Backbone bond lengths (Angstrom), bond angles and torsions (degrees), N, CA, C in turn:
res aa  C-N    CA-C-N  psi(-1)  N-CA   C-N-CA  omega(-1)  CA-C   N-CA-C  phi
1 M - - - 1.466 - - 1.521 109.49 -
2 S 1.286 117.85 131.00 1.459 121.90 179.49 1.508 110.50 -79.99
3 M 1.356 116.64 134.54 1.459 121.40 178.32 1.516 110.29 -119.41
4 S 1.320 117.92 28.68 1.456 121.05 -176.39 1.516 112.15 -72.60
5 A 1.328 116.97 -26.58 1.458 119.84 178.43 1.523 109.50 -79.84
6 P 1.359 118.61 152.69 1.459 121.21 -180.00 1.519 112.58 -58.43
7 A 1.337 118.06 -32.61 1.459 121.48 -178.97 1.521 108.89 -157.22
8 R 1.313 114.80 157.41 1.462 120.94 178.92 1.513 108.47 -128.37
9 D 1.331 117.70 121.57 1.459 121.72 175.64 1.519 109.17 -78.85
10 L 1.341 116.09 129.31 1.453 121.08 178.49 1.525 110.06 -94.82
11 P 1.327 118.10 153.88 1.472 119.70 178.40 1.525 110.32 -57.48
12 P 1.321 119.40 136.60 1.468 120.98 -177.90 1.525 111.92 -64.23
13 P 1.321 117.74 145.63 1.468 120.44 177.33 1.530 110.75 -60.13
14 T 1.305 115.93 145.11 1.469 120.86 176.96 1.519 111.71 -103.60
15 A 1.335 116.97 -7.26 1.464 121.53 178.17 1.522 108.58 -150.89
16 A 1.322 116.92 157.69 1.464 121.27 178.24 1.522 109.81 -64.82
17 A 1.338 115.73 139.60 1.465 119.98 -178.72 1.520 109.78 -166.33
18 P 1.349 118.85 153.12 1.473 120.96 171.71 1.530 109.17 -65.44
19 L 1.330 116.15 146.59 1.458 120.83 -173.20 1.530 112.80 -58.03
20 L 1.339 118.21 -48.73 1.461 119.82 -176.51 1.521 111.42 -61.15
21 A 1.322 116.65 -45.68 1.465 119.67 -179.30 1.530 111.04 -59.56
22 W 1.336 116.14 -39.79 1.467 120.16 179.81 1.529 111.22 -69.32
23 L 1.350 116.44 -39.81 1.468 120.17 -179.61 1.525 111.73 -64.42
24 L 1.331 117.30 -35.31 1.458 120.14 -179.93 1.527 111.30 -59.91
25 V 1.330 115.90 -30.41 1.469 120.69 176.84 1.532 110.14 -84.19
26 A 1.337 115.93 -46.31 1.468 120.69 -175.32 1.525 112.53 -65.88
27 L 1.336 117.56 -30.61 1.459 121.12 -176.78 1.528 113.34 -103.21
28 A 1.324 117.43 9.84 1.472 120.03 176.81 1.531 109.45 -57.31
29 P 1.335 117.07 141.11 1.474 129.57 11.94 1.528 114.84 -92.43
30 M 1.324 119.34 18.60 1.463 120.80 178.15 1.534 108.84 -56.78
31 N 1.341 118.74 134.53 1.461 120.37 -176.51 1.530 111.51 -77.06
32 R 1.315 116.17 166.40 1.467 122.77 -173.47 1.530 112.08 -60.41
33 T 1.330 116.46 -42.04 1.471 119.96 -179.44 1.519 110.81 -61.37
34 R 1.309 117.24 -43.90 1.461 121.41 -179.17 1.516 110.90 -67.22
35 V 1.337 117.24 -40.46 1.469 120.03 178.79 1.522 110.38 -62.36
36 K 1.327 117.88 -41.33 1.462 121.34 179.16 1.529 111.05 -65.11
37 E 1.331 117.15 -36.44 1.470 120.77 176.98 1.527 110.63 -64.09
38 V 1.322 116.29 -43.80 1.467 120.95 178.70 1.524 110.00 -60.84
39 L 1.321 116.55 -42.84 1.463 120.76 -179.01 1.520 110.93 -65.88
40 R 1.342 117.46 -45.33 1.465 120.84 180.00 1.520 112.12 -63.01
41 S 1.321 117.75 -30.49 1.465 121.58 -176.24 1.527 113.07 -72.93
42 G 1.336 117.65 -9.26 1.462 120.20 -178.79 1.510 114.14 84.87
43 R 1.325 117.05 14.49 1.468 120.28 -175.94 1.524 113.51 -87.13
44 V 1.322 117.23 0.21 1.466 120.32 177.95 1.527 109.40 -104.73
45 E 1.309 116.10 124.93 1.463 121.96 177.01 1.518 109.47 -111.33
46 V 1.326 115.51 136.22 1.459 121.82 173.53 1.522 107.83 -119.53
47 N 1.313 115.95 116.44 1.464 121.95 -177.84 1.532 112.17 53.79
48 G 1.337 115.31 38.98 1.460 121.09 174.62 1.505 116.21 88.33
49 T 1.351 118.17 -0.98 1.455 121.69 -178.90 1.519 110.71 -117.35
50 S 1.339 116.29 132.14 1.462 120.39 177.65 1.524 109.89 -65.12
51 V 1.327 116.27 129.41 1.467 122.09 -177.76 1.521 108.78 -126.19
52 T 1.342 116.88 135.62 1.465 121.15 179.37 1.525 113.03 -120.74
53 R 1.306 118.17 -10.18 1.467 121.13 -177.68 1.525 110.77 -74.80
54 H 1.329 116.68 129.09 1.459 121.69 179.63 1.522 111.71 -62.50
55 D 1.348 116.30 -33.71 1.472 119.66 -174.80 1.527 113.27 -95.92
56 H 1.332 117.53 13.15 1.466 119.86 178.26 1.533 109.04 -56.20
57 P 1.338 118.38 126.15 1.466 119.89 -175.53 1.526 112.74 -77.62
58 L 1.319 115.67 126.83 1.462 121.37 173.91 1.515 109.22 -97.26
59 N 1.323 115.28 145.23 1.459 121.69 177.06 1.525 109.41 -119.49
60 P 1.332 118.16 154.58 1.462 120.58 178.65 1.526 111.54 -53.06
61 G 1.342 116.00 131.47 1.456 120.84 177.83 1.510 115.36 89.91
62 D 1.361 118.65 -5.39 1.462 120.06 177.58 1.533 110.39 -58.88
63 H 1.340 115.44 145.87 1.473 121.07 178.36 1.521 108.86 -92.12
64 V 1.319 116.50 111.22 1.464 121.72 -179.08 1.522 108.41 -111.81
65 R 1.338 115.66 130.37 1.452 121.25 -176.34 1.517 109.95 -131.67
66 L 1.318 117.07 140.57 1.452 123.22 177.61 1.518 108.99 -106.52
67 L 1.344 116.65 119.15 1.461 121.99 -178.32 1.521 111.03 -86.70
68 R 1.326 115.70 151.20 1.465 120.48 176.28 1.519 110.10 -71.56
69 D 1.339 117.01 -40.48 1.455 122.31 -178.14 1.518 109.53 -122.07
70 P 1.341 117.94 156.30 1.455 120.36 174.26 1.520 110.92 -57.51
71 P 1.341 119.09 145.23 1.457 120.95 -176.96 1.520 113.89 -62.74
72 A 1.326 117.88 -19.69 1.464 119.41 -179.73 1.519 111.56 -60.81
73 L 1.352 117.34 -27.67 1.460 119.82 -179.44 1.521 111.64 -70.70
74 A 1.333 116.34 -29.64 1.454 119.97 -177.01 1.523 112.36 -100.43
75 D 1.321 117.86 -30.61 1.460 121.15 -173.92 1.525 110.21 -150.58
76 P 1.339 118.19 84.64 1.463 120.92 -175.42 1.520 113.04 -57.24
77 K 1.343 117.80 -35.25 1.463 119.74 -176.97 1.516 112.50 -65.05
78 A 1.325 116.68 -31.19 1.460 120.01 -177.20 1.525 112.24 -90.83
79 A 1.347 117.24 -3.71 1.458 120.10 -176.57 1.521 110.78 -67.81
80 R 1.301 115.33 149.24 1.459 123.81 171.77 1.530 112.89 59.00
81 L 1.310 117.33 30.92 1.455 121.51 177.52 1.524 108.60 -95.55
82 T 1.319 116.95 121.70 1.461 121.47 -179.64 1.524 109.55 -109.03
83 I 1.320 116.43 121.41 1.460 122.38 178.36 1.523 108.51 -93.14
84 A 1.335 117.42 121.68 1.464 121.74 178.80 1.527 111.74 -91.62
85 H 1.338 116.67 -29.07 1.471 121.70 178.14 1.522 107.99 -159.24
86 E 1.327 116.33 139.65 1.463 120.60 176.96 1.513 110.22 -149.21
87 D 1.328 116.64 136.35 1.459 121.84 170.70 1.522 107.88 -147.69
88 D 1.319 117.70 -163.64 1.459 119.88 -173.30 1.521 114.28 -73.75
89 A 1.337 118.35 -10.21 1.467 120.73 -175.93 1.520 114.15 -121.35
90 V 1.333 118.09 -26.12 1.466 120.92 -175.43 1.520 110.92 -139.01
91 I 1.326 114.78 156.39 1.467 122.53 171.75 1.519 107.40 -135.69
92 V 1.330 116.75 129.90 1.461 121.95 174.04 1.516 107.40 -112.34
93 I 1.322 116.98 122.72 1.458 120.25 177.38 1.525 109.87 -106.84
94 D 1.328 115.59 160.42 1.462 122.17 176.65 1.524 106.63 -103.63
95 K 1.332 116.17 96.77 1.465 121.07 -174.25 1.525 111.63 -77.94
96 P 1.329 117.59 132.68 1.467 119.16 175.18 1.522 111.22 -77.45
97 S 1.325 115.75 155.94 1.457 120.60 173.91 1.527 109.51 -63.35
98 G 1.329 116.71 142.69 1.459 121.19 177.78 1.514 114.32 96.62
99 L 1.334 116.80 -5.07 1.465 121.07 -178.28 1.523 110.38 -107.13
100 L 1.341 116.68 128.09 1.454 120.76 174.92 1.525 110.51 -66.76
101 T 1.342 116.49 151.60 1.465 120.29 174.02 1.524 109.58 -71.40
102 V 1.324 116.61 -51.23 1.464 122.81 179.20 1.521 108.19 -135.09
103 S 1.315 116.97 169.59 1.462 121.35 -179.35 1.517 110.49 -66.84
104 A 1.330 114.76 155.48 1.457 120.93 -175.52 1.525 113.02 -73.00
105 G 1.329 117.82 -23.57 1.457 119.06 -178.48 1.513 111.94 -169.19
106 E 1.305 116.01 175.91 1.460 122.32 -179.62 1.527 110.46 -59.06
107 G 1.316 116.23 129.98 1.457 120.66 178.33 1.512 114.75 84.88
108 D 1.354 117.05 -6.30 1.453 121.28 178.66 1.529 109.10 -72.69
109 K 1.322 117.66 123.20 1.467 122.49 -177.79 1.534 111.51 -103.02
110 S 1.330 117.26 26.49 1.456 120.69 -177.81 1.524 111.48 -61.40
111 D 1.336 114.21 153.08 1.457 120.10 172.14 1.521 107.36 -69.72
112 T 1.316 118.02 121.38 1.458 123.32 -178.30 1.522 109.95 -136.83
113 A 1.333 115.74 165.90 1.466 120.12 175.28 1.525 110.25 -60.99
114 F 1.327 116.45 -41.19 1.461 120.65 179.38 1.528 111.07 -62.47
115 A 1.348 117.06 -43.47 1.472 120.75 -179.24 1.528 110.87 -64.80
116 R 1.317 117.19 -41.55 1.462 120.18 179.85 1.529 111.10 -64.14
117 L 1.340 115.71 -45.25 1.464 118.65 -179.36 1.521 110.63 -67.44
118 S 1.322 117.11 -39.51 1.472 120.65 177.97 1.526 110.61 -59.62
119 A 1.340 116.68 -43.48 1.460 120.73 -179.98 1.521 111.29 -64.50
120 S 1.323 115.99 -40.18 1.463 119.96 179.36 1.528 111.08 -64.11
121 L 1.331 116.72 -46.11 1.465 120.11 -179.44 1.532 111.11 -67.04
122 E 1.326 116.42 -38.47 1.471 119.85 179.19 1.521 110.43 -63.64
123 R 1.327 116.38 -40.52 1.453 120.14 -178.46 1.529 111.81 -61.97
124 R 1.320 116.76 -35.13 1.469 118.59 179.03 1.528 112.54 -102.52
125 R 1.345 115.42 15.29 1.461 121.74 175.64 1.525 111.37 51.72
126 A 1.341 114.14 51.68 1.467 120.72 -174.92 1.519 112.53 -118.99
127 G 1.340 116.83 30.33 1.462 120.13 176.47 1.512 112.94 87.20
128 R 1.317 115.77 -154.53 1.466 121.88 -177.45 1.523 109.02 -137.80
129 P 1.340 117.75 154.80 1.463 121.00 178.91 1.529 112.04 -87.52
130 F 1.326 116.04 156.54 1.460 122.93 175.72 1.531 107.41 -125.72
131 V 1.329 115.99 128.22 1.466 121.57 -175.62 1.524 110.17 -70.85
132 V 1.328 116.59 128.09 1.465 121.86 177.29 1.525 110.83 -100.36
133 H 1.324 116.68 -43.28 1.469 121.43 178.11 1.526 107.97 -151.99
134 R 1.323 116.92 -178.16 1.461 120.58 -177.03 1.514 110.91 -134.07
135 L 1.329 114.98 157.40 1.453 122.70 170.22 1.518 108.07 -120.67
136 D 1.339 116.50 147.86 1.462 120.34 174.20 1.525 110.13 -57.78
137 R 1.317 116.27 154.16 1.472 120.87 179.52 1.534 111.18 -52.76
138 G 1.327 116.86 -44.95 1.460 120.14 -174.96 1.509 115.05 -77.86
139 T 1.325 117.57 -14.75 1.459 121.76 -178.33 1.525 110.12 -83.56
140 S 1.316 116.70 131.28 1.465 121.06 175.17 1.520 109.46 -98.27
141 G 1.345 115.16 169.47 1.456 119.29 172.10 1.510 115.59 115.93
142 L 1.313 115.55 -158.51 1.461 123.11 -166.31 1.523 113.42 -75.14
143 L 1.331 114.64 128.37 1.456 122.85 -177.95 1.525 108.07 -131.92
144 L 1.320 116.48 122.40 1.463 122.39 -172.83 1.524 112.11 -96.45
145 F 1.334 115.41 130.67 1.456 122.61 173.34 1.525 108.56 -123.68
146 A 1.335 115.69 150.67 1.460 121.01 173.53 1.524 108.50 -101.17
147 R 1.350 115.49 162.81 1.456 119.92 -179.97 1.515 112.05 -105.97
148 S 1.347 116.35 7.20 1.466 121.45 175.19 1.515 107.88 -157.30
149 A 1.327 116.14 159.31 1.464 120.45 177.63 1.525 110.38 -64.02
150 E 1.330 116.85 -35.81 1.465 120.84 -179.08 1.534 110.65 -65.03
151 A 1.334 116.68 -44.14 1.464 119.90 179.00 1.524 110.75 -65.36
152 R 1.338 116.96 -40.08 1.464 120.41 176.88 1.515 111.14 -58.71
153 D 1.330 116.35 -47.00 1.460 120.50 -177.57 1.527 111.47 -63.09
154 R 1.332 116.84 -40.44 1.467 119.77 179.46 1.527 110.92 -64.16
155 L 1.326 116.88 -42.38 1.459 121.08 179.35 1.530 111.18 -64.32
156 Q 1.325 116.15 -44.19 1.465 119.39 -178.35 1.526 111.89 -69.52
157 E 1.326 117.31 -33.60 1.469 120.59 178.03 1.528 111.51 -64.73
158 R 1.328 116.98 -29.97 1.462 121.66 -178.74 1.530 111.39 -111.13
159 W 1.318 116.51 28.85 1.462 120.53 -176.05 1.522 112.44 -61.84
160 D 1.331 117.30 -26.79 1.455 119.68 179.51 1.525 112.57 -70.83
161 T 1.338 118.23 -10.78 1.464 121.57 177.40 1.529 111.69 -95.14
162 V 1.325 116.69 -4.57 1.458 121.34 -179.81 1.535 109.41 -82.26
163 T 1.318 116.68 131.20 1.467 121.15 177.34 1.526 108.48 -96.13
164 K 1.339 115.05 119.25 1.465 121.62 -176.11 1.531 108.28 -117.24
165 T 1.318 116.63 111.45 1.461 122.25 -176.30 1.524 110.00 -115.03
166 Y 1.317 115.76 128.49 1.461 122.33 -178.61 1.527 110.06 -117.38
167 L 1.318 115.87 156.92 1.454 122.79 168.87 1.520 107.58 -115.84
168 A 1.331 115.41 130.48 1.463 120.93 179.86 1.518 109.71 -124.80
169 V 1.322 116.22 140.26 1.463 121.61 170.92 1.517 106.63 -102.44
170 T 1.331 116.25 118.38 1.463 121.13 -174.77 1.520 111.73 -112.41
171 I 1.317 114.53 157.96 1.460 121.24 173.01 1.523 106.30 -89.54
172 G 1.313 116.49 110.80 1.457 120.55 -173.60 1.520 110.72 92.38
173 T 1.326 115.90 160.50 1.458 122.33 -177.93 1.515 110.70 -107.12
174 P 1.336 117.46 123.50 1.467 120.09 179.83 1.530 111.76 -58.51
175 E 1.317 116.33 141.66 1.458 123.10 173.81 1.529 108.99 -130.29
176 P 1.350 116.75 126.24 1.471 127.41 2.20 1.526 111.51 -67.77
177 A 1.334 116.28 173.24 1.467 121.12 -175.18 1.514 112.81 -73.98
178 D 1.307 118.21 -13.56 1.470 120.95 172.15 1.519 108.08 -147.57
179 G 1.327 115.00 149.45 1.449 118.63 -177.64 1.511 112.21 -179.44
180 V 1.324 114.92 -177.35 1.460 122.46 179.63 1.524 107.98 -124.16
181 I 1.320 116.52 130.26 1.463 121.94 174.81 1.519 107.05 -107.42
182 D 1.326 116.39 119.06 1.471 122.36 -174.29 1.522 107.80 -133.94
183 N 1.334 116.59 106.09 1.453 120.18 179.15 1.524 110.07 -152.58
184 F 1.321 116.30 -162.87 1.464 121.05 -178.16 1.527 109.46 -119.99
185 L 1.334 115.87 139.03 1.456 121.30 -178.93 1.522 110.11 -114.99
186 T 1.340 114.82 139.95 1.462 121.38 178.86 1.522 108.80 -133.97
187 E 1.326 116.64 131.46 1.460 120.98 177.63 1.524 109.89 -91.33
188 G 1.333 116.32 128.57 1.450 120.95 -179.16 1.517 112.73 -89.00
189 A 1.317 116.21 176.04 1.463 121.55 179.40 1.522 111.28 -64.23
190 D 1.341 116.63 -21.90 1.465 121.24 178.67 1.525 111.90 -85.55
191 L 1.351 116.71 6.54 1.468 124.87 179.64 1.522 113.21 70.65
192 R 1.321 117.46 6.66 1.461 121.41 175.56 1.530 108.87 -88.67
193 V 1.327 115.84 139.09 1.461 121.05 -178.89 1.526 109.21 -97.11
194 R 1.336 116.15 135.84 1.464 121.29 -178.04 1.527 110.30 -125.03
195 A 1.318 114.53 145.94 1.463 120.59 -177.53 1.523 111.15 -100.83
196 S 1.329 114.88 149.30 1.461 121.55 176.96 1.520 109.28 -148.31
197 R 1.322 116.51 152.03 1.465 119.55 176.18 1.523 111.38 -79.08
198 F 1.323 116.30 -9.90 1.454 120.08 -173.09 1.528 111.81 -114.48
199 D 1.323 115.27 146.04 1.453 121.98 177.76 1.531 109.31 -71.91
200 G 1.323 116.63 161.79 1.452 121.18 178.29 1.512 110.35 -160.09
201 P 1.332 118.84 175.12 1.470 122.03 -175.73 1.526 113.78 -56.62
202 A 1.332 117.24 -38.52 1.462 119.83 -177.73 1.524 112.58 -109.95
203 A 1.331 116.29 6.84 1.463 120.31 -175.70 1.529 111.49 -80.26
204 K 1.326 115.80 148.31 1.464 122.19 177.33 1.524 108.83 -128.48
205 R 1.329 115.38 132.43 1.458 119.35 179.94 1.531 109.88 -67.07
206 A 1.329 115.71 138.91 1.467 121.56 -179.70 1.524 109.10 -135.49
207 V 1.339 115.79 131.40 1.465 121.30 -178.04 1.526 109.42 -128.05
208 S 1.328 115.83 123.46 1.469 122.48 177.15 1.522 109.08 -125.94
209 R 1.342 116.14 133.82 1.464 121.99 176.64 1.529 107.33 -111.20
210 Y 1.322 116.37 123.10 1.453 119.29 -174.55 1.533 111.62 -126.06
211 R 1.333 114.81 158.22 1.466 121.15 169.86 1.523 108.53 -153.15
212 V 1.309 115.38 140.13 1.459 121.55 178.15 1.525 107.99 -79.45
213 T 1.337 116.52 126.23 1.462 120.35 -177.76 1.526 113.37 -115.79
214 G 1.309 117.37 -2.08 1.463 119.91 179.25 1.507 110.53 174.34
215 G 1.305 115.30 -170.54 1.458 119.37 179.11 1.509 111.29 156.25
216 R 1.335 114.82 168.68 1.459 121.17 178.08 1.515 107.61 -156.59
217 G 1.332 115.98 128.88 1.455 120.04 179.23 1.518 111.59 60.92
218 K 1.319 115.92 -127.27 1.463 121.09 -176.58 1.529 113.45 -84.70
219 F 1.341 117.45 -2.11 1.463 120.53 -176.04 1.533 111.37 -110.59
220 A 1.324 115.79 143.22 1.462 121.81 177.85 1.522 110.07 -121.24
221 L 1.320 116.13 148.39 1.462 122.48 173.12 1.519 107.28 -100.67
222 V 1.323 116.08 119.61 1.459 121.65 -174.68 1.525 109.62 -121.77
223 E 1.322 116.16 126.40 1.463 122.01 174.77 1.529 108.21 -92.07
224 V 1.321 116.45 129.45 1.465 120.82 -176.86 1.526 110.13 -127.99
225 V 1.316 116.55 126.79 1.466 122.35 172.36 1.525 107.07 -109.10
226 I 1.328 116.54 125.38 1.464 119.23 -177.52 1.533 110.59 -102.99
227 D 1.331 114.82 128.70 1.467 120.01 175.72 1.518 111.01 -80.77
228 T 1.330 115.74 -23.87 1.466 122.34 178.29 1.521 107.59 -125.54
229 G 1.307 118.01 165.84 1.460 120.74 -177.91 1.508 111.95 -126.69
230 R 1.324 116.25 62.37 1.468 120.39 -178.65 1.524 111.59 -82.20
231 K 1.308 115.61 156.39 1.458 121.36 177.88 1.519 110.30 -57.06
232 H 1.341 117.17 128.14 1.463 124.79 176.15 1.536 112.79 59.61
233 Q 1.325 117.39 20.28 1.465 121.05 -172.46 1.529 113.88 -54.01
234 I 1.327 117.19 -54.89 1.465 119.90 -176.46 1.524 110.31 -63.90
235 R 1.306 116.62 -41.81 1.458 120.68 -178.42 1.526 111.74 -61.66
236 V 1.342 116.44 -44.28 1.466 120.84 179.37 1.526 110.56 -68.34
237 H 1.321 117.45 -42.14 1.464 120.47 -177.79 1.525 112.16 -65.29
238 L 1.319 118.29 -44.44 1.457 119.69 -179.13 1.533 111.31 -70.36
239 S 1.317 116.47 -36.99 1.461 119.65 175.14 1.522 110.35 -62.79
240 G 1.336 116.04 -37.02 1.461 121.16 -178.20 1.516 114.23 -65.78
241 I 1.347 117.83 -23.18 1.462 120.07 176.93 1.530 110.68 -101.16
242 G 1.335 115.76 17.06 1.455 121.08 173.03 1.506 116.15 85.75
243 C 1.350 117.66 13.63 1.463 121.38 -177.94 1.519 110.25 -132.15
244 P 1.329 118.02 74.78 1.464 119.84 -178.34 1.525 112.53 -64.91
245 V 1.314 115.52 154.37 1.459 121.96 176.60 1.528 108.68 -71.03
246 I 1.331 116.81 138.09 1.471 119.21 -179.65 1.538 109.78 -58.51
247 G 1.320 115.35 143.50 1.460 120.98 178.43 1.507 114.53 78.80
248 D 1.337 117.83 -0.13 1.465 120.91 -175.84 1.523 110.34 -97.01
249 T 1.324 115.85 75.50 1.466 120.35 -177.12 1.516 112.66 -64.72
250 L 1.341 117.26 -25.17 1.462 120.51 179.63 1.514 111.27 -63.10
251 Y 1.327 116.43 -32.18 1.464 120.36 -176.54 1.528 112.64 -118.75
252 G 1.329 115.64 34.36 1.456 120.12 165.70 1.501 118.61 99.44
253 A 1.320 119.84 0.74 1.466 120.43 -179.77 1.521 110.45 -70.79
254 K 1.332 116.47 131.81 1.463 122.12 177.71 1.525 111.99 -103.37
255 L 1.317 116.60 -5.11 1.455 121.15 -177.96 1.523 110.61 -123.80
256 D 1.338 115.44 142.45 1.466 121.06 -179.93 1.529 108.90 -139.04
257 P 1.334 117.44 62.21 1.469 120.39 -172.70 1.519 114.81 -68.27
258 A 1.338 117.98 -23.07 1.469 120.90 -179.40 1.523 112.00 -99.51
259 E 1.334 117.06 -1.85 1.466 123.14 -177.10 1.524 110.97 55.74
260 R 1.318 115.82 40.95 1.456 123.44 176.87 1.524 107.50 -169.06
261 L 1.329 116.66 165.37 1.453 121.53 174.60 1.529 109.44 -68.00
262 G 1.320 116.25 133.34 1.462 120.18 -176.61 1.509 114.06 -86.92
263 L 1.329 116.96 52.07 1.464 121.25 -178.38 1.522 109.33 -133.19
264 H 1.353 115.61 131.72 1.461 121.44 -174.42 1.522 110.05 -136.57
265 A 1.346 116.02 125.54 1.468 121.72 176.07 1.528 107.46 -77.59
266 W 1.323 116.50 98.36 1.457 123.44 -164.62 1.533 113.39 -86.77
267 R 1.316 116.58 -48.97 1.468 120.80 -176.84 1.530 110.22 -130.83
268 L 1.330 114.38 146.57 1.463 121.15 178.66 1.529 107.28 -139.97
269 A 1.317 116.65 126.19 1.463 121.04 178.01 1.523 108.47 -129.85
270 F 1.342 116.14 127.45 1.460 119.84 -175.66 1.523 109.80 -149.84
271 D 1.336 115.28 158.96 1.456 120.88 175.64 1.524 108.90 -82.78
272 H 1.323 116.64 126.37 1.460 120.77 -178.97 1.526 109.73 -58.85
273 P 1.351 117.71 133.44 1.469 120.16 -173.69 1.525 115.36 -66.63
274 T 1.320 118.97 -17.90 1.470 119.69 178.89 1.524 112.63 -112.77
275 S 1.333 117.95 -41.34 1.466 119.58 -178.18 1.514 113.21 -89.10
276 G 1.343 116.55 -23.44 1.460 120.26 -176.17 1.515 113.55 81.41
277 K 1.327 117.57 -6.65 1.463 121.88 -179.58 1.529 110.14 -66.58
278 R 1.321 115.57 141.07 1.456 119.91 177.94 1.527 109.59 -74.64
279 I 1.328 116.11 123.35 1.461 122.76 -179.89 1.521 108.22 -107.45
280 E 1.320 117.30 130.58 1.460 122.00 177.55 1.528 109.05 -124.74
281 V 1.327 116.23 127.50 1.462 122.08 -177.94 1.521 108.08 -128.23
282 E 1.321 116.08 142.85 1.465 121.03 179.46 1.524 109.78 -131.30
283 S 1.322 116.29 141.89 1.467 122.59 178.67 1.524 109.71 -111.72
284 P 1.330 118.49 136.34 1.469 120.49 177.81 1.528 111.49 -58.79
285 F 1.327 116.35 138.49 1.459 121.43 178.09 1.526 108.39 -70.27
286 P 1.340 118.41 123.76 1.469 120.74 -175.94 1.526 112.89 -55.48
287 K 1.312 115.72 137.00 1.469 120.55 -174.03 1.521 112.40 -64.47
288 E 1.354 117.88 -29.61 1.462 119.28 -179.52 1.532 111.80 -69.00
289 L 1.340 116.48 -21.94 1.465 120.97 174.70 1.520 110.63 -91.67
290 R 1.333 116.06 -41.05 1.461 120.68 -178.82 1.524 112.73 -55.95
291 K 1.324 116.08 -42.36 1.471 119.19 -174.70 1.532 112.33 -64.75
292 L 1.331 117.60 -18.86 1.463 120.87 -179.44 1.516 112.60 -79.90
293 V 1.326 117.72 -23.70 1.479 120.05 -171.18 1.517 114.66 -126.94
294 V 1.343 117.67 -10.20 1.467 119.93 179.85 1.512 109.67 -105.86
295 R 1.309 115.98 126.72 1.477 121.30 -176.64 1.522 110.02 -76.61
């Protein structure tokens, strides 16, 4: 196959299919190993956005393009951006660990999830994103953006109806194996969040529902659904019951086997801001965390 042109438009899909399965047909006779390499390199664009997930869903009529070079060479801000769900009102991205949601302050030009998505949308002249919520820098997984101020406001007004499910790898196994942590969190001048059973002037109630779903050796896999979305909530709550998240030195973790925070925003379910339809999105559990707790 000649790659002398900057990009090659592929025939649009005629039926719904996972991206890799469709590419194996569209790029024949290229072998499976080579197709997977092309996909991992970020050289496949779907509707103007670089996609690397093998299971990314294609729909009839989607615009699929094969780039000569990885997008990082042409647009670093848009590189390595994975879209988990997109429609006319919302975009859900799969944020990697180590990436800020938004810049730390005015004039900060840091690489962020917001900057990457903004660059991607600008490149395809598809508007701008609006921040709905945030994830900690070290937390990977699903991050929801709106495509208008109106959609953002509707989502935030009904945020208590959004189901937010995380997977955490902890040092030690929580006892009991399932339970509810309900207390108050207060952020100190040192930016560390502390829990208390009692309310206070700056305290905010935080509720986390957890259950142990697996584990191996000294590490446990814990599923956590949060009723509230306070800063560092899951990290403080799990540390408070004696099972800190791996890599979380701020809240007592002494082990960092994955060289990252062991927290992943796994599932997100919300009412669509315009149609009202319930949308459910899931992100694959990162392999560097999975290998620690799955036999």
